[in-house]
N, C-alpha and C positions, 0 to 999 in steps of 0.2 A: 762613275762610281755611285751606286745607289745610295739613297738617303738613309742613315740610320735611324730607326724607327725607336721612339722612346717607350719603354716598357712600363706600363702602369698599373698597379693593382690596388684594389680598395683598401682604404686604411680600416682599421679595426676599432676605432673609437666609438662608444655608445652612442646612439642616437640624440640621447638626453645628458644634459650636464656636460657638453663637449667644452675642452678647452678652446680658447681662441686658436684660429689658425695664423701662426706668426710668419711674416715675411720681412726678411732684411734685404736692403739694397745696399751694397757696399760701394758708394760712388753715387753721386747724382749731378753730373755734368749734363750736357744736352743728351746724350746716349741713355744714361740713367733716367732722366727726365722723360724722354720718348717711351722708355719701357713702362715707367710709372703711368703714364698718360694711358697706353694700352690696357694697363691692368685696371685702372679705374673705369674705364670705358667698357671693358668686358665684365668687370662686377656689377656694373648698373644694368647690364643685359642679362645678367644671369638671375636663375629663380631662388639660388641659395640666400638665405639669411643668416648664415653662421656669422659670428663675431670675427673679425679679421684685423689684426694689428700690423700695420707697416712702420718698421723702423729704419729710418734712412741715416747711414753714417757716412758722412762726409766733412772733412775739415773745414772746408769753405763756408763762409757766412752767408752766401748766396747760392741756394739749390738752384739747379737748372742751368746756372752759368758756367759755373766750374772756373778754375784758374784763367783760362783760355780767353774767356770771355766775360771777365771780372768787371763789373761796371766802373769800379775805381781807377782803372788804368788810363793812362793819357790818351787823349783822342788822336794824336797823331799816328797811334799804332791802329791800322786800318784792316778790313776784311780783306781776304783774298777770293771771297766768294760773293757773287752778286745778289743784291737784296731780293731780287724776284724770286730766285730758288728756294728762300727759305719759308717754311711754313709748318709750325709745331703740330697743326691740326690736319695735314694733308692726307692722312690715313682715313678721315671721315668726310669725304667730298659729299657736298649737297646735304649732309644732315646736320650742318651746324651754321649758324648765321655768322657772316663774316664781321659784323659789328661787335658780336660777343666773342668770337673765336678768330681773330684776325690773324691773317698771314702778315710777315713783317713788313712789307710795303703799305697793306691797310694801317696797321699799328703806327707807322713812321708817319701816314698823313695826320694822324691824331696827334702825336708827341714832338715829332720833328718833321713838319711838312717840307722844310728846304731840303730834306735828303730822301724823300720818298720816290725815288728814282729805281724803277725795278734793274736797271743796268748798271746801278751805281755800286761802290764798294765805300760802305759807311765806318765809322770808328768800331773796333771790335767791343768797346764799352757800352756803345747803344744797343748793340745787338745782345750784349748780356742783360742789359735793361729788359729788352722784349722777352728774353727767356725767362727771366725773374718774374715777370709779369705772368708768363704762361704757367710757370709753377704755381703761383698763387691761383691762378684759375683751375688748375687741376686739384687743387685741395678744396675749392668750392663745389667741385662735381663729385666729391667722394660720398659714397651711400651711407645712410645711417648707420648701418652695421659694421662700418670700417672706420679704423682711426689712423690717422698718419703723423708720426713725429720724426723731426730731424734732430740728430744727436751731432754736435760739431766734434766729432771724434774719429780718427782713423782705425780700421779694423787691423790688429797686428797680428793675430792667429786665427786658424779656423780648425775644427775638429770635427770629425764624424761620430756621430752618437745613433747606432743603428740607422735608420732611415732619416735623421734628423741631423742638425748641424750646430755646432757652439761656434759662436763667435767671440773674439776677445777684442777688447781695447783696454787702454790702460786704466779705464774707469769701470768696466763691466765684463762679465762673462755670462752670455744668455743663450739659449737653445730656440732654434727657429726650424719651422718646417721647409721653407723655400728660402735660399740666399742666392741673390742676382749679384755678380761681380761687373762691375762696369767702372773702372777705376782710370780708363784712358791713359794719359801721360804719368799717372801715379805722381801728380803735383810737379813743381818746376825741381828740376834735378840734373846733373851734368852727364854728359856722355862721355866724359873724360876718365881714363882708367884710374888715374892718381887722384884721389880725393882730398888729399892732404896738400894743399897747395898754398905758397906764400901769397903775401898780399898783392905781389905784381899779377898774379894769375887769377882772373875772374872765371870761376867753373861755369857758370851759365848766364844766361841774359836776363831770363825772368825771374821776378818783377823787375821791370827797368828801373822802378822807383826805389828800388833797393839794392840792385846790382850795378847799376851804371851811374852812381851818384858821382859828385864832385869829389866827395870823400875817398871814393875806390879809384875815380880815374879823374886827376885834376885837369883843369883847362890847360891847355897847350901840351897834353901828352901826346906821345906816338903810340897808337894802338895797333896792334896786329889782332886780327880777328880770323880764328879758325873757322871756316865755313863760308860759303859763297851762295847762300840760297837765301830763303825767306827770313830767317833768323837773322841772318845778317844785315838784311835792309831795316829790319826793327832797331837792331843795334845802332846803325847809322843814323836814323831818325832819332833816336834817343840822344844821341851824342852831339846832334846839331840843331835840329829844330826843338827838340826837348832841351835845349840850353839857351832858348831864346832867339835863335836864328829864323829866319821865316823864308818860304819859298813863294813865287810869283809865276804866273803862266800867262804867255801873251802869243796868241795865235798857235798854240801847241808847244811853244818851247819854254821850258822852265829855267827859272833863274834862281840863285841862293844868295841871300842877304846874311852877312855873317852879323854875330851878336858880340864877337869879341870873347864868349865864353865857352867856344867850342874847343875840342881837341885839335892838335896839330895837324895829325893827318892819320886816316884809317886805312890800314894795309891787309886786305883779304888774301886767304890762301885756303886751299883745297886739295885733295886728292887729284882731280880732273883738272881743276883751274878754268873749268867751262862755266858760263852764267847761265842763269835762268832768263828766259825770255818773256816777254808781255803777254798777257791776254788781250785779243782784240777789244777795242774801243768800240762798242756797237753805235754809239753816237757818231762817230766819225768815219768808221771803215763801213762802206755800203757795198753789200754782196749781193748776188742774184739770189732770187727766191728758189731758183732750181737747186740750189745746194741741199735743202732740206729733204728732197728727193733722193739725192745721192747719199746723204747720211743714213736716210731710212733704208735705203738698198743695201748699205754696207752692214748696218745692224741686222738686218733680215738674212743677209748671207751667213754672218757669223753664227746667227741662232739656228740657221738650217743646216750647219755643218754636220756630218754624221759623227756621231761619238763612238770611238774606238773602245774597245774593252780597256784597254789601258791607258786611256784618257787621250785629249787632243794633243797633237803635235804643234808647239808654237812655229818653229820655223816653216815648216811645210804646209801648214793648214791654216793658222791664224794670221801670221805675219803678211802672206801674200794678199789676203783680204784687206788689210790695212793698207798696204802700198798701191793696190789697185784703185781703192776707193779715194786715197789722197790724189793719186794721178787724174781721175775723173774730175775731182774738185778743182785742181791746178789747171787742168786744160779748160775749165768752164770760166775761172776767174782771171786768167792769164794767158789767153789763147796765142798772143802774139810771141810770147817766150816759150810756150809749151803747146804747140799745135796738135800734137797727136798723143793718143793713149800710151801706147806701147812702149815708145821710145821714153816718154814720160816716166812710165813706171819704173824702167831699167835706170833712169837718171835718179830718180828718187832713192832706189835701193844703193846706186853707188855713192850717192850723196851721204846718205846716213851711215855706210860703212866708213866714208872718210871722215866724218864728223865725230864718231865715236872713237876714232883712234886718234884724233888730232890733238895738239898743243899749240895753243893760241898764245901769241904775246899780249901784254897789256893794250898795246895800241890796236891790236887785231880785234880783242873783246870788244874795246871801247866802239870801234866801227860796226862790229855786229850788232851791239845792243842799239847803237843808233839807227841803224837800218831797220832793225826788228820794230824798235819803238815807232819809226815812220811808217811801216807797213800796219802795224797796230792801229794807228791813228788816221789810216788812208792817204797818206801822202806818197806811199810808194807802192808798187805793185806786189802783191801776195808772191811768196817764193817757197822753196823746199822748206824752210823753217815753219814757216805758216801752215803748209799743206800737211806735213806730217803731225806737227803738235796737235793742229784743231782737229784732223781725223781721229787721231787716237782719244781726243777728249770727246768728240761726238759720238764716237763708237764704243765708249767705256762702259756704259750702262749693258749693252750686250755681253763685253767681256767679263764683267762680274757675274753675270748671270751663268755664262759658259765654263767659267776658270773657277768660281767657288765651289768647294765641297768636292774636291778632288777631280774637277772636271778636266785637268791639265795633266799630262803624263809627268811621272817623277823626274824622267829624264829631260824634260823640257823645262823644268823650274828655273834652273840657272840662266838659261837663255831669256826666259822671260822676266827674270828678276833684274837682269842687267838692263833689258830694255824699259822695264818700267822705272828704274832710277833715271834713265836718261830723259823718260817722258815728263819725270818731276820738272824738268828743265824746259822741255819743249811745248807740253800741254798744259802744266798746272802752274806756271809762273805766275808773277804777282800782276796786279791791274796795271794798264798802261802808264797810268798817272805816276805810280811810283817807280817804274822805271825812269819816267822823266825826272823824277826826283834825284835819282841816282846818278843820272847823266849830267845834271846841274851840279851835284857835288863834286863829281871827277873834274868837270870844266873849272870848278872853282878852286882845285887842288886840295881839296879834302878827302878825297879817296885816291889811293894810289895803287895802280895796277900792276907794279912791276915785280910783284913776288907772287903771283897767284898760283904757281906750283912750288912755293917754298915750304920752309919746316922752321920752326923755332928751337934754337938751342938755348937751354936754360943753365948757367953756371953761376952757382951761389945767388947772388942777387942781380945778375945782369940777365937781359933776353938779348937774343940776336936773331932776325929773321934772316934767312939765306937761302939762295937758289943759284945753282950753277956757278959757284965761285963768288958770288955776289953776296954781300951782306949790310944790314942796316940795323943798328942799335934801336929797341923799342922800349917804351917805358911798362907797357901793360901787354898781356894777352888775354883775350876774351874768347871763351868757348862758345861759338854761336852753331852748335850742333846740338840737335835733340835726340835723345836716346833712340836707338831703333825699337821697332814694336815688340819685340822679342828680348830687348834687354831690360829686364825687369828691377825693380829696385831690390836692395839685398835683402829687406825685412818684407818683402811683397808677399801679401796671401797667393799670388799667383805662382809664385815659387814654391809656395808651400803646397797647394794642391797637385802641383808638378811632381815634387819630391815624393809626396805621398802616394803617388799612383792614382790619384783621383782624375787626372787630365793627362794628355799626352800631346805631343806636337804633330801634326800631320806631315807624313813622309815628303820630302822634296821642299815643301813650302817653309814648313817651320814654325806656323802659328799653332795656337793651342786648337785641337781638333773639336769641333762641336757639330751637332746636329741641326737641324733647321729651326728649331726651337731654342738654340743656344745652349743646349745640354752638353757638358763636355764627354768626349769618350775616355775611358779610363784605359790604364795599361793593358787590362783583361779583355778591352772591347766592349766592355759594358758601358750602357748609357747611365751617367749618375743621375740619380733620382733626387729632386730637391735642389740641385745646383744648376746655376747658368752662367756662363762668361759670354758677354756681348761687347762688343767694340773693338778696339784697337789690338788687344791682345790676341785676337783670332785672325789677325791679317795674315793672309796666305791660303788659310782655309775658307775665310770669307774675305773677299777683295773689297778695297775701296771703304775702309772704315773712317778714315780722316774726312768726314764730311758732314754738313748739318742737313743735308737732304734726307726726306724720309721715304723717297720713292725708290731706292737702289736694294733695301733690305727689309726682309717681312719678319727677322729673327724678333723683334719686340713684341710684335702681334702674337706671332705663334708661341712665344714663352707665355704670354698673358693668357691665352687660350689654355695652355697646358696647366697652369697654375689652377684656373677656374675649373677644369676637369678634377684636378685633385681634390678641390673644396667640395665639389658635387659627389664625388665618389665615397669621402670619408664616412 
């Protein structure tokens, strides 16, 4: 699918006595801040000296961090992304001194030297401190003709006024030449359908200091948790380590010491009942250098696939490259068990098909997690789980480039979406140390895996977790499921721009359709001038938004360039 080109004509304002060019950012978490950084950088490179006003609307009191990385959250909530991959300034390599514009590891060396490990997974709050510092640095770089104001408000409505936009909050209604919407998760909210819940039902996990308190979940409670992914892990840590318990690790094996303030037990359940597997621990899992060549060859094969007019077919074109690359990697790292390429490719295909249709018992899940943890920490040989997950993760940057903006056929989206959900478990799971902690909680009897594919029956003031004729009474139900990227809040301005026809969802994928500058495509096919949507809401049209890396997507820079062109042309 060819890129949609933004049509831009000169504005007709007189050269003298121009009004300020007004830009609004609705949301300023990491993605919004990256857009702001690119805009300030491009304005500094521009010859224009027009007055520019930038208004940032974000309810959070720490711009740059957003709620996910807020510095005030507990330190037991850890990153799922290695520190060495985070650099706010990576789109300007070589042009900025690391001392003044540090990546996360350099910043840690100055502020938290004990955490300055590029392969480490630090507290999310510390990452938030780094992002907040980056935001302050961006303000210092602002050209003299430009002002930036942060309003701690939520945008509740948007209206089109010819080629300009009116944004409304509870405190104001003002017109802007440019509006960028980058509201990510839209704050902490529930994925549950029914929001009118009794006190026994906790609608969402975050912020844990408000949602998982002793007042909401007393010590000794039996807690069912809907969801068995990363948010579940955070909930477990909040209900154990967050209540005074402690973990220790000796020779790679984790143990948990009770405080007495914990819940009685935590019972996870989900649609699949399948767990998330750990990322490899690069300190402990030693792998041959030749793997990098295999990953590069895999990425190259994906990039050189011929592009059919209707888009790439996932099962016949993309999936074979992933399986064959995974087989090459497995033959290299575990030749005794996987000696030949072709049989290994078939074996991986068979394993994946069996895995995605499997239902595991609690004992089987525990054994799988323990084995995967031992693989991730170098104590057992890599297997199919490692090969498929690591290959998908290593080839992901090429997948982003080939699949985004309609690169995948509409008919393939269902197959790809199912695979992507499974790869969240296999490729993008927690760091190995957090799986070690979960294993310790299981062994301590604090996590019960007996109802992994269960469901909760709610009758009056009682809750019962059931599965295949078995049942257990529970005191609390916690929803640990984050809303889908296309599950907008009821009062969301994203819903408003879609209902107004100023944006549409891309066919097949479902995310808001944008061009490479982040400009939404209207229902008429028009590229919406002065409006941009960047980040999670575009997932599907743009692949892989839930990341702090700046290397996967160029939309912030392309948006900033387009804004500067508008300023110069008016």
